[in-house]
Backbone of each chain as ProteinMPNN parsed JSONL, in Angstrom:
{"seq_chain_A": "MAQHEMCPRFEKAVNILSQRWTALLIYQMMDGNSRFGEIQSATGVSGKVLSDRLKSMEQEGLITREVIPETPVVIKYSLTEKGKSLEPVLKDIEDWSQNWIEHPDKQEA", "coords_chain_A": {"N_chain_A": [[-108.31, 229.471, 100.852], [-110.141, 230.214, 98.05], [-113.654, 230.712, 97.809], [-114.897, 230.207, 95.392], [-113.178, 229.287, 93.468], [-110.466, 227.049, 92.717], [-107.337, 227.425, 94.173], [-104.659, 228.337, 92.104], [-102.102, 227.72, 92.941], [-102.437, 225.505, 94.594], [-103.248, 223.624, 92.729], [-100.94, 223.446, 91.233], [-99.181, 222.414, 93.135], [-100.306, 219.887, 93.629], [-99.973, 218.878, 91.143], [-97.171, 218.635, 91.0], [-96.808, 216.692, 92.99], [-98.091, 214.585, 91.797], [-96.559, 213.777, 89.728], [-94.941, 211.096, 88.288], [-92.693, 209.223, 90.227], [-91.683, 211.4, 91.669], [-92.372, 211.608, 94.448], [-91.294, 209.219, 95.439], [-88.583, 209.608, 94.904], [-88.001, 211.77, 96.525], [-88.388, 210.599, 99.031], [-86.26, 208.779, 98.928], [-84.054, 210.493, 99.016], [-84.454, 211.659, 101.479], [-83.879, 209.499, 102.984], [-81.195, 209.464, 102.817], [-79.938, 208.686, 100.513], [-78.013, 209.937, 98.032], [-76.403, 209.965, 95.797], [-76.41, 209.614, 92.247], [-76.156, 206.957, 91.282], [-76.724, 205.461, 93.598], [-79.384, 206.184, 94.09], [-80.519, 205.231, 91.801], [-80.051, 202.43, 91.991], [-81.448, 201.882, 94.284], [-84.054, 202.43, 93.598], [-84.6, 201.328, 91.119], [-85.343, 202.694, 88.885], [-85.024, 203.526, 85.463], [-81.977, 204.763, 83.96], [-82.267, 206.892, 82.127], [-84.898, 207.823, 82.573], [-84.725, 208.448, 85.275], [-82.801, 210.458, 85.235], [-84.156, 212.434, 83.775], [-86.332, 212.952, 85.509], [-85.024, 213.88, 87.788], [-83.869, 216.165, 86.786], [-86.122, 217.671, 86.229], [-87.13, 217.962, 88.831], [-85.118, 219.468, 89.895], [-85.459, 221.8, 88.457], [-87.885, 222.558, 89.488], [-87.069, 223.399, 91.898], [-86.874, 221.658, 94.012], [-84.755, 220.033, 94.563], [-81.132, 220.113, 94.728], [-78.306, 219.897, 92.553], [-75.135, 218.567, 92.504], [-71.906, 218.497, 91.251], [-69.219, 216.467, 91.747], [-65.853, 216.623, 91.345], [-64.454, 214.011, 91.07], [-62.754, 210.943, 90.11], [-64.337, 208.201, 88.817], [-66.487, 210.971, 87.847], [-68.649, 212.205, 90.389], [-72.074, 212.564, 91.002], [-74.123, 214.34, 93.032], [-77.211, 214.599, 94.739], [-79.327, 216.748, 96.567], [-81.933, 217.493, 98.871], [-83.679, 220.555, 98.755], [-84.787, 223.232, 100.97], [-87.411, 223.621, 100.239], [-87.962, 221.147, 99.054], [-87.545, 219.426, 101.263], [-89.581, 220.253, 102.887], [-91.76, 219.076, 101.857], [-91.996, 216.666, 103.027], [-93.808, 216.183, 105.365], [-96.211, 216.483, 104.01], [-96.177, 214.427, 102.13], [-96.15, 212.274, 103.889], [-98.627, 212.53, 105.108], [-100.339, 212.058, 102.923], [-99.601, 209.477, 102.385], [-100.33, 208.176, 104.787], [-103.094, 208.571, 104.724], [-103.726, 207.15, 102.412], [-103.008, 204.586, 103.161], [-104.908, 204.063, 105.065], [-107.331, 204.277, 103.713], [-107.361, 203.518, 101.028], [-107.819, 200.732, 99.065], [-105.563, 198.11, 98.379], [-104.431, 198.062, 95.059], [-103.937, 195.579, 93.838], [-105.716, 193.891, 95.01], [-108.096, 194.716, 93.992], [-107.913, 194.461, 91.236], [-108.105, 191.555, 90.314]], "CA_chain_A": [[-108.894, 228.886, 99.632], [-111.278, 231.006, 97.599], [-114.902, 229.957, 97.781], [-115.449, 229.878, 94.077], [-112.239, 228.649, 92.548], [-109.325, 226.409, 93.342], [-106.118, 228.213, 94.059], [-103.729, 227.747, 91.125], [-100.952, 227.166, 93.652], [-102.8, 224.169, 95.036], [-103.209, 222.754, 91.545], [-99.532, 223.248, 90.882], [-98.597, 221.515, 94.139], [-100.792, 218.531, 93.364], [-99.327, 218.465, 89.898], [-95.814, 218.187, 91.355], [-96.932, 215.439, 93.739], [-98.62, 213.492, 90.983], [-95.602, 213.335, 88.712], [-94.415, 209.776, 88.621], [-91.378, 209.118, 90.849], [-91.272, 212.53, 92.506], [-92.472, 211.285, 95.875], [-90.33, 208.161, 95.74], [-87.224, 210.16, 94.897], [-87.869, 212.585, 97.741], [-88.174, 209.642, 100.124], [-84.899, 208.253, 98.82], [-83.088, 211.507, 99.47], [-84.617, 211.801, 102.924], [-83.213, 208.34, 103.583], [-79.753, 209.641, 102.746], [-79.378, 208.332, 99.206], [-77.798, 211.206, 97.364], [-75.705, 209.818, 94.518], [-77.25, 209.118, 91.154], [-76.099, 205.491, 91.257], [-77.438, 204.954, 94.78], [-80.826, 206.374, 93.888], [-80.931, 204.324, 90.726], [-80.137, 201.025, 92.41], [-82.48, 201.752, 95.323], [-85.401, 202.583, 93.043], [-84.793, 200.54, 89.905], [-85.78, 203.554, 87.783], [-84.002, 203.513, 84.414], [-81.091, 205.931, 83.99], [-82.822, 207.993, 81.336], [-86.078, 208.354, 83.274], [-84.269, 209.054, 86.526], [-82.13, 211.706, 84.891], [-85.202, 213.403, 83.409], [-87.114, 213.322, 86.684], [-84.187, 214.681, 88.683], [-83.727, 217.478, 86.153], [-87.379, 218.377, 86.428], [-87.222, 218.328, 90.248], [-84.166, 220.572, 90.101], [-86.101, 222.999, 87.906], [-88.952, 222.943, 90.424], [-86.457, 223.894, 93.134], [-87.028, 220.679, 95.093], [-83.437, 219.45, 94.839], [-79.977, 220.719, 94.074], [-77.423, 218.925, 91.908], [-73.758, 218.964, 92.735], [-70.956, 217.642, 90.54], [-67.982, 216.37, 92.511], [-64.859, 216.26, 90.329], [-63.612, 212.848, 91.337], [-62.694, 210.068, 88.944], [-65.205, 208.941, 87.893], [-67.25, 212.095, 88.403], [-69.78, 211.837, 91.24], [-73.146, 213.562, 90.982], [-74.904, 214.215, 94.262], [-78.448, 215.367, 94.804], [-79.789, 217.031, 97.927], [-83.204, 218.205, 98.958], [-83.698, 221.943, 99.218], [-85.798, 223.433, 102.018], [-88.707, 223.389, 99.591], [-88.122, 219.698, 98.925], [-87.682, 218.818, 102.606], [-90.862, 220.621, 103.496], [-92.811, 218.204, 101.328], [-92.062, 215.408, 103.788], [-95.072, 215.946, 106.087], [-97.305, 216.362, 103.05], [-96.104, 213.055, 101.609], [-96.529, 211.338, 104.965], [-100.084, 212.619, 105.252], [-100.983, 211.368, 101.798], [-99.324, 208.06, 102.56], [-101.182, 207.684, 105.876], [-104.473, 208.524, 104.256], [-103.868, 206.069, 101.434], [-102.948, 203.302, 103.877], [-106.159, 203.872, 105.788], [-108.57, 204.363, 102.945], [-107.302, 202.986, 99.666], [-107.549, 199.302, 99.002], [-104.417, 197.834, 97.508], [-104.967, 197.79, 93.71], [-103.85, 194.147, 93.504], [-106.917, 193.224, 95.498], [-109.237, 195.103, 93.172], [-107.735, 193.908, 89.892], [-107.666, 190.18, 90.6]], "C_chain_A": [[-110.126, 229.712, 99.249], [-112.521, 230.125, 97.538], [-115.213, 229.429, 96.393], [-114.429, 229.307, 93.107], [-111.055, 228.057, 93.311], [-108.098, 227.277, 93.118], [-105.166, 227.556, 93.06], [-102.49, 227.163, 91.792], [-101.222, 225.741, 94.114], [-102.714, 223.204, 93.855], [-101.775, 222.445, 91.145], [-98.873, 222.262, 91.857], [-99.022, 220.074, 93.891], [-100.16, 217.987, 92.087], [-97.903, 217.954, 90.149], [-95.886, 216.822, 92.038], [-97.337, 214.273, 92.853], [-97.653, 213.053, 89.892], [-94.928, 212.047, 89.172], [-92.988, 209.887, 89.138], [-91.02, 210.264, 91.777], [-91.263, 212.153, 93.988], [-91.434, 210.236, 96.259], [-88.909, 208.712, 95.822], [-86.992, 211.056, 96.112], [-87.64, 211.68, 98.95], [-86.747, 209.1, 100.102], [-83.883, 209.239, 99.389], [-83.238, 211.783, 100.955], [-83.914, 210.656, 103.637], [-81.692, 208.423, 103.446], [-79.131, 209.175, 101.438], [-79.235, 209.595, 98.38], [-77.093, 211.073, 96.021], [-76.628, 209.195, 93.479], [-77.323, 207.592, 91.178], [-76.846, 204.847, 92.421], [-78.949, 205.022, 94.572], [-81.325, 205.386, 92.839], [-81.055, 202.885, 91.229], [-81.194, 200.837, 93.499], [-83.885, 201.758, 94.724], [-85.665, 201.675, 91.844], [-85.312, 201.356, 88.731], [-84.663, 203.576, 86.729], [-83.209, 204.828, 84.424], [-81.673, 207.139, 83.282], [-83.995, 208.647, 82.073], [-85.648, 209.069, 84.554], [-83.619, 210.408, 86.26], [-83.139, 212.8, 84.549], [-85.965, 213.889, 84.635], [-86.305, 214.224, 87.616], [-84.004, 216.093, 88.101], [-84.992, 218.31, 86.393], [-87.542, 218.82, 87.898], [-86.25, 219.46, 90.585], [-84.783, 221.882, 89.601], [-87.228, 223.493, 88.813], [-88.383, 223.505, 91.726], [-86.584, 222.932, 94.301], [-85.687, 220.082, 95.503], [-82.341, 220.303, 94.218], [-79.075, 219.593, 93.567], [-76.005, 219.437, 92.048], [-72.84, 217.983, 92.012], [-69.651, 217.652, 91.321], [-66.901, 215.82, 91.585], [-63.905, 215.162, 90.789], [-63.474, 212.061, 90.04], [-63.219, 208.697, 89.362], [-65.996, 210.025, 88.628], [-68.434, 211.581, 89.234], [-70.823, 212.955, 91.179], [-74.038, 213.311, 92.191], [-76.126, 215.117, 94.212], [-78.848, 215.571, 96.256], [-81.128, 217.746, 97.859], [-82.975, 219.651, 99.377], [-84.683, 222.047, 100.39], [-87.199, 223.173, 101.465], [-88.991, 221.892, 99.462], [-88.345, 219.027, 100.263], [-89.066, 219.083, 103.19], [-92.02, 219.829, 102.906], [-92.986, 216.941, 102.169], [-93.385, 215.209, 104.542], [-96.268, 215.802, 105.152], [-97.347, 214.933, 102.499], [-96.562, 212.044, 102.648], [-98.036, 211.338, 105.162], [-100.808, 211.867, 104.149], [-100.799, 209.864, 101.96], [-100.238, 207.468, 103.649], [-102.626, 207.54, 105.406], [-104.672, 207.337, 103.314], [-103.825, 204.702, 102.115], [-104.268, 203.007, 104.569], [-107.363, 203.658, 104.879], [-108.539, 203.769, 101.552], [-106.98, 201.498, 99.732], [-106.376, 199.08, 98.06], [-104.931, 197.417, 96.13], [-104.915, 196.308, 93.334], [-105.108, 193.4, 93.923], [-108.12, 193.526, 94.612], [-109.157, 194.469, 91.773], [-107.218, 192.48, 90.014], [-107.213, 189.457, 89.327]], "O_chain_A": [[-111.043, 229.878, 100.054], [-112.433, 228.932, 97.247], [-115.736, 228.325, 96.245], [-114.801, 228.88, 92.014], [-110.702, 228.511, 94.399], [-107.861, 227.788, 92.024], [-104.894, 226.359, 93.156], [-101.891, 226.22, 91.275], [-100.349, 224.877, 94.037], [-102.172, 222.106, 93.975], [-101.448, 221.32, 90.767], [-98.106, 221.389, 91.45], [-98.203, 219.156, 93.936], [-99.857, 216.799, 91.975], [-97.49, 216.951, 89.567], [-95.125, 215.912, 91.709], [-96.981, 213.123, 93.114], [-97.902, 212.063, 89.204], [-94.422, 211.942, 90.289], [-92.164, 210.578, 88.539], [-90.123, 210.112, 92.606], [-90.27, 212.354, 94.686], [-90.773, 210.358, 97.291], [-88.133, 208.331, 96.699], [-85.891, 211.085, 96.661], [-86.79, 211.969, 99.793], [-86.107, 208.981, 101.147], [-82.981, 208.867, 100.139], [-82.258, 212.108, 101.626], [-83.416, 210.816, 104.752], [-80.981, 207.534, 103.916], [-77.914, 209.261, 101.271], [-80.227, 210.25, 98.062], [-77.178, 211.977, 95.19], [-77.494, 208.376, 93.786], [-78.404, 207.009, 91.104], [-77.513, 203.825, 92.259], [-79.682, 204.069, 94.835], [-82.396, 204.793, 92.971], [-82.035, 202.2, 90.936], [-81.771, 199.757, 93.625], [-84.802, 201.155, 95.283], [-86.806, 201.297, 91.581], [-85.68, 200.795, 87.699], [-83.484, 203.638, 87.078], [-83.716, 205.868, 84.845], [-81.585, 208.266, 83.77], [-84.069, 209.871, 82.18], [-86.141, 210.151, 84.873], [-83.863, 211.378, 86.978], [-82.997, 213.945, 84.977], [-86.215, 215.085, 84.788], [-86.823, 215.199, 88.162], [-83.986, 217.081, 88.835], [-84.923, 219.496, 86.716], [-88.031, 219.917, 88.169], [-86.524, 220.297, 91.445], [-84.647, 222.93, 90.233], [-87.491, 224.693, 88.896], [-89.126, 224.026, 92.558], [-86.422, 223.331, 95.454], [-85.505, 219.674, 96.65], [-82.582, 221.1, 93.311], [-79.089, 218.482, 94.096], [-75.713, 220.595, 91.749], [-72.991, 216.77, 92.154], [-69.05, 218.706, 91.533], [-67.008, 214.695, 91.097], [-62.695, 215.373, 90.882], [-64.006, 212.455, 89.003], [-62.591, 208.061, 90.209], [-66.149, 209.995, 89.849], [-69.128, 210.646, 88.834], [-70.494, 214.136, 91.291], [-74.621, 212.239, 92.353], [-76.078, 216.24, 93.712], [-78.717, 214.663, 97.076], [-81.414, 218.494, 96.925], [-82.163, 219.925, 100.26], [-85.331, 221.066, 100.752], [-88.051, 222.586, 102.132], [-90.103, 221.431, 99.721], [-89.217, 218.168, 100.4], [-89.638, 218.246, 103.889], [-93.142, 219.905, 103.407], [-93.988, 216.236, 102.047], [-94.026, 214.171, 104.379], [-97.223, 215.089, 105.46], [-98.409, 214.316, 102.413], [-97.268, 211.085, 102.335], [-98.65, 210.288, 105.357], [-101.765, 211.134, 104.402], [-101.715, 209.08, 101.709], [-100.837, 206.408, 103.463], [-103.285, 206.53, 105.656], [-105.663, 206.614, 103.411], [-104.518, 203.773, 101.7], [-104.697, 201.856, 104.653], [-108.301, 202.944, 105.235], [-109.591, 203.539, 100.955], [-106.013, 201.072, 100.363], [-106.224, 199.787, 97.063], [-105.77, 196.522, 96.03], [-105.769, 195.835, 92.585], [-105.514, 192.422, 93.295], [-109.04, 192.717, 94.49], [-110.153, 194.015, 91.21], [-106.026, 192.229, 89.836], [-106.814, 188.294, 89.387]]}, "seq_chain_B": "MAQHEMCPRFEKAVNILSQRWTALLIYQMMDGNSRFGEIQSATGVSGKVLSDRLKSMEQEGLITREVIPETPVVIKYSLTEKGKSLEPVLKDIEDWSQNWIEHPDKQEA", "coords_chain_B": {"N_chain_B": [[-93.469, 202.825, 103.37], [-92.151, 201.238, 100.627], [-88.726, 200.607, 99.893], [-87.936, 200.407, 97.258], [-89.975, 200.809, 95.465], [-92.86, 202.785, 94.566], [-95.658, 202.926, 96.576], [-98.649, 201.549, 95.387], [-101.028, 202.424, 96.47], [-100.453, 204.994, 97.349], [-100.037, 206.267, 94.917], [-102.58, 206.087, 93.881], [-103.994, 207.66, 95.699], [-102.87, 210.193, 95.237], [-103.67, 210.484, 92.688], [-106.447, 210.732, 92.996], [-106.487, 213.167, 94.397], [-105.517, 214.832, 92.455], [-107.417, 215.075, 90.568], [-109.332, 217.281, 88.759], [-111.247, 219.68, 90.467], [-111.929, 218.013, 92.61], [-110.737, 218.566, 95.156], [-111.675, 221.148, 95.614], [-114.43, 220.708, 95.721], [-114.645, 219.095, 97.959], [-113.857, 220.918, 99.921], [-116.006, 222.683, 99.702], [-118.111, 221.115, 100.653], [-117.256, 220.671, 103.234], [-117.608, 223.191, 104.153], [-120.261, 223.253, 104.458], [-121.926, 223.373, 102.303], [-124.238, 221.561, 100.653], [-126.209, 220.935, 98.85], [-126.853, 220.285, 95.407], [-127.351, 222.581, 93.806], [-126.422, 224.648, 95.462], [-123.694, 224.02, 95.646], [-123.027, 224.275, 93.019], [-123.512, 227.002, 92.501], [-121.733, 228.157, 94.248], [-119.274, 227.365, 93.297], [-119.201, 227.714, 90.556], [-118.845, 225.778, 88.693], [-119.773, 224.019, 85.754], [-123.0, 222.507, 85.223], [-122.997, 219.929, 84.034], [-120.289, 219.093, 84.244], [-119.97, 219.255, 86.999], [-121.812, 217.361, 87.862], [-120.703, 215.014, 86.796], [-118.239, 214.938, 88.189], [-119.09, 214.729, 90.841], [-120.356, 212.281, 90.741], [-118.212, 210.612, 90.229], [-116.73, 211.036, 92.572], [-118.481, 209.947, 94.367], [-118.356, 207.293, 93.591], [-115.766, 206.791, 94.339], [-116.104, 206.686, 96.993], [-115.97, 208.944, 98.527], [-118.003, 210.71, 98.976], [-121.519, 210.791, 99.804], [-124.694, 210.455, 98.221], [-127.862, 211.82, 98.351], [-131.256, 211.615, 97.747], [-133.842, 213.788, 98.122], [-137.228, 213.63, 98.409], [-138.703, 216.102, 97.659], [-140.623, 218.813, 96.246], [-139.393, 221.03, 93.967], [-137.388, 218.042, 93.415], [-134.77, 217.514, 95.757], [-131.275, 217.249, 95.804], [-128.851, 216.049, 97.87], [-125.521, 216.189, 98.991], [-123.049, 214.57, 100.933], [-120.055, 214.432, 102.838], [-118.295, 211.413, 103.275], [-116.733, 209.435, 105.918], [-114.265, 208.775, 104.864], [-113.996, 210.807, 102.953], [-114.067, 213.09, 104.626], [-111.752, 212.692, 106.034], [-109.827, 213.476, 104.336], [-109.426, 216.11, 104.734], [-107.239, 217.167, 106.481], [-105.11, 216.456, 104.836], [-105.54, 217.894, 102.502], [-105.295, 220.453, 103.564], [-102.626, 220.478, 104.325], [-101.366, 220.29, 101.828], [-102.262, 222.621, 100.745], [-101.151, 224.534, 102.515], [-98.423, 224.057, 102.07], [-98.268, 224.76, 99.382], [-98.896, 227.446, 99.497], [-96.697, 228.441, 100.808], [-94.558, 227.812, 99.161], [-95.018, 227.783, 96.415], [-95.009, 229.881, 93.706], [-97.404, 232.279, 92.72], [-99.093, 231.445, 89.773], [-99.838, 233.523, 88.003], [-97.913, 235.4, 88.36], [-95.72, 234.27, 87.24], [-96.345, 233.757, 84.6], [-96.361, 236.269, 82.867]], "CA_chain_B": [[-93.124, 203.003, 101.941], [-91.074, 200.335, 100.223], [-87.519, 201.297, 99.453], [-87.617, 200.358, 95.829], [-91.079, 201.165, 94.583], [-93.879, 203.604, 95.17], [-96.852, 202.159, 96.92], [-99.759, 201.854, 94.466], [-102.045, 203.198, 97.183], [-100.041, 206.398, 97.33], [-100.311, 206.776, 93.559], [-104.031, 206.22, 93.737], [-104.41, 208.812, 96.503], [-102.468, 211.412, 94.534], [-104.532, 210.549, 91.511], [-107.725, 211.304, 93.449], [-106.276, 214.574, 94.744], [-105.161, 215.643, 91.289], [-108.547, 215.243, 89.662], [-109.82, 218.643, 88.811], [-112.43, 220.002, 91.26], [-112.157, 217.172, 93.787], [-110.381, 219.264, 96.39], [-112.591, 222.28, 95.791], [-115.755, 220.216, 96.107], [-114.542, 218.658, 99.353], [-113.902, 222.146, 100.732], [-117.381, 223.192, 99.695], [-118.961, 220.305, 101.539], [-116.828, 220.936, 104.612], [-118.174, 224.49, 104.512], [-121.688, 223.106, 104.695], [-122.73, 223.376, 101.081], [-124.533, 220.153, 100.416], [-127.137, 220.739, 97.734], [-126.246, 220.44, 94.081], [-127.436, 223.972, 93.369], [-125.522, 225.45, 96.311], [-122.314, 223.747, 95.255], [-122.823, 224.834, 91.69], [-123.383, 228.473, 92.489], [-120.528, 228.546, 95.006], [-118.044, 227.028, 92.571], [-119.24, 228.125, 89.159], [-118.606, 224.632, 87.812], [-120.975, 223.779, 84.945], [-123.827, 221.419, 85.746], [-122.554, 218.639, 83.497], [-118.996, 218.747, 84.843], [-120.187, 219.027, 88.428], [-122.512, 216.095, 87.999], [-119.705, 213.961, 86.541], [-117.254, 214.885, 89.265], [-119.737, 214.229, 92.057], [-120.576, 210.857, 90.538], [-116.913, 209.961, 90.386], [-116.379, 211.08, 93.998], [-119.361, 208.982, 95.04], [-117.788, 205.975, 93.292], [-114.541, 206.654, 95.138], [-116.475, 206.567, 98.401], [-115.653, 210.191, 99.242], [-119.258, 211.394, 99.311], [-122.763, 210.061, 99.567], [-125.694, 211.238, 97.503], [-129.176, 211.532, 98.93], [-132.339, 212.268, 97.017], [-134.932, 214.138, 99.04], [-138.405, 213.723, 97.536], [-139.526, 217.308, 97.767], [-140.926, 219.326, 94.913], [-138.704, 220.039, 93.134], [-136.508, 217.105, 94.107], [-133.507, 218.074, 96.24], [-130.204, 216.262, 95.886], [-127.869, 216.491, 98.862], [-124.275, 215.435, 99.04], [-122.343, 214.67, 102.216], [-118.765, 213.74, 102.892], [-118.159, 210.211, 104.098], [-115.537, 209.509, 106.776], [-113.112, 208.785, 103.946], [-113.898, 212.149, 102.387], [-113.703, 214.048, 105.689], [-110.371, 212.475, 106.482], [-108.909, 214.144, 103.398], [-109.275, 217.526, 105.098], [-105.868, 217.565, 106.861], [-104.212, 216.272, 103.689], [-105.742, 219.062, 101.639], [-104.76, 221.643, 104.255], [-101.172, 220.397, 104.224], [-100.953, 220.625, 100.463], [-102.547, 224.045, 100.574], [-100.13, 225.292, 103.248], [-97.15, 223.936, 101.36], [-98.32, 225.52, 98.135], [-98.868, 228.881, 99.819], [-95.342, 228.801, 101.212], [-93.471, 227.469, 98.235], [-95.337, 227.92, 94.989], [-95.316, 231.249, 93.304], [-98.677, 232.329, 92.009], [-98.819, 231.327, 88.335], [-100.004, 234.801, 87.304], [-96.661, 236.161, 88.434], [-94.721, 233.651, 86.375], [-96.74, 233.911, 83.19], [-96.752, 237.678, 82.819]], "C_chain_B": [[-91.951, 202.084, 101.599], [-89.887, 201.136, 99.692], [-87.46, 201.435, 97.937], [-88.796, 200.651, 94.917], [-92.134, 201.96, 95.333], [-95.102, 202.744, 95.419], [-97.999, 202.535, 95.97], [-100.876, 202.637, 95.148], [-101.726, 204.685, 97.172], [-100.373, 207.009, 95.971], [-101.796, 207.006, 93.349], [-104.536, 207.449, 94.503], [-104.078, 210.117, 95.785], [-103.328, 211.598, 93.294], [-105.897, 211.146, 91.864], [-107.581, 212.806, 93.702], [-106.077, 215.441, 93.507], [-106.323, 215.784, 90.32], [-109.164, 216.615, 89.866], [-111.132, 218.713, 89.576], [-112.59, 219.149, 92.519], [-111.905, 217.942, 95.08], [-111.37, 220.406, 96.661], [-113.963, 221.81, 96.278], [-115.742, 219.692, 97.543], [-114.58, 219.871, 100.288], [-115.318, 222.698, 100.81], [-118.253, 222.425, 100.685], [-118.54, 220.447, 102.989], [-117.416, 222.251, 105.09], [-119.693, 224.423, 104.682], [-122.555, 223.193, 103.451], [-122.993, 221.939, 100.665], [-125.483, 219.926, 99.242], [-126.433, 221.025, 96.413], [-126.215, 221.92, 93.664], [-126.517, 224.898, 94.155], [-124.072, 225.294, 95.86], [-122.029, 224.388, 93.901], [-122.663, 226.347, 91.731], [-122.15, 228.929, 93.262], [-119.247, 228.33, 94.195], [-118.032, 227.547, 91.143], [-118.923, 226.997, 88.19], [-119.889, 224.336, 87.033], [-121.709, 222.548, 85.464], [-123.343, 220.044, 85.312], [-121.253, 218.181, 84.168], [-119.175, 218.42, 86.323], [-120.844, 217.669, 88.672], [-121.542, 214.918, 87.791], [-118.723, 213.816, 87.695], [-117.871, 214.307, 90.536], [-119.981, 212.729, 91.943], [-119.281, 210.084, 90.76], [-116.48, 209.94, 91.862], [-117.243, 210.11, 94.805], [-118.814, 207.565, 94.816], [-116.51, 205.716, 94.075], [-114.843, 206.488, 96.625], [-116.166, 207.808, 99.212], [-116.913, 210.913, 99.712], [-120.422, 210.422, 99.163], [-123.774, 211.023, 98.944], [-127.054, 210.821, 98.032], [-130.234, 212.304, 98.146], [-133.486, 212.523, 97.984], [-136.183, 214.43, 98.215], [-139.288, 214.921, 97.843], [-139.926, 217.71, 96.355], [-140.383, 220.752, 94.827], [-137.761, 219.174, 93.982], [-135.206, 217.792, 94.531], [-132.473, 216.959, 96.308], [-129.124, 216.812, 96.814], [-126.654, 215.583, 98.84], [-123.626, 215.634, 100.403], [-121.015, 213.935, 102.108], [-118.896, 212.48, 103.735], [-116.97, 210.416, 105.048], [-114.272, 209.569, 105.928], [-112.897, 210.178, 103.35], [-113.462, 213.172, 103.427], [-112.235, 213.921, 106.069], [-109.351, 213.041, 105.492], [-108.627, 215.584, 103.819], [-107.844, 217.894, 105.509], [-104.862, 217.42, 105.717], [-104.307, 217.491, 102.764], [-105.137, 220.312, 102.264], [-103.234, 221.662, 104.166], [-100.678, 220.802, 102.843], [-101.151, 222.12, 100.23], [-101.475, 224.9, 101.271], [-98.794, 225.257, 102.509], [-97.154, 224.813, 100.101], [-98.282, 227.023, 98.396], [-97.448, 229.331, 100.166], [-94.325, 228.72, 100.078], [-93.769, 227.655, 96.765], [-95.69, 229.368, 94.693], [-96.64, 231.232, 92.546], [-98.416, 232.341, 90.506], [-98.945, 232.653, 87.578], [-98.718, 235.605, 87.3], [-95.604, 235.596, 87.495], [-95.039, 233.852, 84.903], [-97.263, 235.319, 82.988], [-97.359, 238.024, 81.462]], "O_chain_B": [[-90.891, 202.158, 102.219], [-90.052, 202.211, 99.115], [-86.995, 202.443, 97.405], [-88.622, 200.734, 93.701], [-92.29, 201.839, 96.548], [-95.513, 201.946, 94.576], [-98.28, 203.718, 95.776], [-101.584, 203.412, 94.506], [-102.611, 205.525, 97.008], [-100.914, 208.111, 95.881], [-102.213, 207.982, 92.725], [-105.396, 208.184, 94.016], [-104.9, 211.032, 95.73], [-103.664, 212.717, 92.908], [-106.434, 211.966, 91.12], [-108.42, 213.606, 93.288], [-106.417, 216.624, 93.501], [-106.229, 216.534, 89.349], [-109.469, 217.036, 90.982], [-112.028, 217.897, 89.356], [-113.331, 219.541, 93.42], [-112.746, 217.967, 95.979], [-111.832, 220.596, 97.786], [-114.576, 222.44, 97.14], [-116.731, 219.834, 98.262], [-115.253, 219.849, 101.319], [-115.767, 223.128, 101.873], [-119.023, 223.01, 101.447], [-119.378, 220.354, 103.887], [-117.694, 222.42, 106.278], [-120.33, 225.423, 105.011], [-123.779, 223.098, 103.535], [-122.062, 221.192, 100.361], [-125.543, 218.821, 98.703], [-125.551, 221.879, 96.319], [-125.184, 222.434, 93.228], [-125.912, 225.813, 93.597], [-123.331, 226.266, 95.712], [-120.962, 224.954, 93.664], [-121.784, 226.905, 91.074], [-121.584, 229.98, 92.96], [-118.256, 229.034, 94.391], [-116.965, 227.793, 90.58], [-118.752, 227.235, 86.994], [-120.98, 224.399, 87.6], [-121.107, 221.66, 86.068], [-123.286, 219.111, 86.113], [-121.134, 217.036, 84.603], [-118.615, 217.451, 86.835], [-120.463, 216.933, 89.582], [-121.577, 213.943, 88.541], [-118.415, 212.704, 88.125], [-117.251, 213.496, 91.224], [-119.833, 211.992, 92.919], [-119.27, 209.033, 91.401], [-115.932, 208.946, 92.339], [-116.793, 209.532, 95.794], [-118.808, 206.742, 95.732], [-116.204, 204.578, 94.43], [-113.951, 206.187, 97.418], [-116.105, 207.75, 100.44], [-116.897, 211.631, 100.711], [-120.326, 209.39, 98.499], [-123.702, 212.239, 99.128], [-127.36, 209.634, 98.147], [-130.101, 213.507, 97.92], [-134.029, 211.597, 98.586], [-136.198, 215.366, 97.415], [-140.449, 214.784, 98.23], [-139.6, 217.022, 95.387], [-140.868, 221.621, 95.552], [-137.396, 219.531, 95.102], [-134.617, 218.553, 93.763], [-132.75, 215.867, 96.804], [-128.563, 217.883, 96.582], [-126.764, 214.367, 98.689], [-123.652, 216.732, 100.958], [-120.882, 212.95, 101.381], [-119.536, 212.489, 104.786], [-116.289, 211.44, 104.99], [-113.337, 210.31, 106.229], [-111.769, 210.662, 103.257], [-112.605, 214.015, 103.161], [-111.567, 214.907, 106.382], [-108.155, 213.078, 105.778], [-107.693, 216.208, 103.315], [-107.277, 218.835, 104.953], [-103.887, 218.166, 105.639], [-103.299, 218.035, 102.313], [-104.537, 221.132, 101.57], [-102.625, 222.711, 103.96], [-99.71, 221.55, 102.702], [-100.325, 222.787, 99.607], [-100.961, 225.859, 100.696], [-98.127, 226.278, 102.344], [-96.182, 225.506, 99.801], [-97.707, 227.781, 97.615], [-97.049, 230.454, 99.859], [-93.352, 229.474, 100.048], [-92.848, 227.683, 95.948], [-96.542, 229.978, 95.339], [-96.946, 230.283, 91.825], [-97.62, 233.142, 90.015], [-98.223, 232.875, 86.606], [-98.452, 236.381, 86.383], [-94.721, 236.309, 87.019], [-94.156, 234.082, 84.077], [-98.474, 235.536, 82.942], [-97.748, 239.169, 81.234]]}, "name": "protein", "num_of_chains": 2, "seq": "MAQHEMCPRFEKAVNILSQRWTALLIYQMMDGNSRFGEIQSATGVSGKVLSDRLKSMEQEGLITREVIPETPVVIKYSLTEKGKSLEPVLKDIEDWSQNWIEHPDKQEAMAQHEMCPRFEKAVNILSQRWTALLIYQMMDGNSRFGEIQSATGVSGKVLSDRLKSMEQEGLITREVIPETPVVIKYSLTEKGKSLEPVLKDIEDWSQNWIEHPDKQEA"}
């Protein structure tokens, strides 16, 4: 890390992490949910939003998308190595937040 | 982490991490820079912006602010336990970004 400026890579990484649903979707795929329908019912994210987020994660190289020509067509998503390697980062953020962040419900009574 | 929704604490943690300068200022204080002027000259952040960010970090409980009644007055900042405990999280994000994120200068030629 340069003394006088933040590495643009770090900013980009935080930007990826801060996009709504990214972390949740990575957790879902680590848990073995790979089909669009599975992810949707496990998360409750609307189809349109989920589709957009998955497309964006594919563009970031975090996941791959595979179309399986069954009837009806099945679309499967898998984490890439880049996506899988976010797991310890997510866990660290989660641990820190559990230890240090008060649950917002308690603050906004 | 709940199966069906992202923990609000996680979102809050990522929100803190994604605020511009937070990570850089934490690194500065870990490196031993504690006076306003030191931090400013090490980072090049303008006085107004730096003052705002430090105030916000103080409100988040990441740092403490101490006024030392010398002439001229010295203002020292220190990381709290909460702030120090972000160090491994920041390092993880940094490591991940170094491994997986291409430097933006290379992408935007």
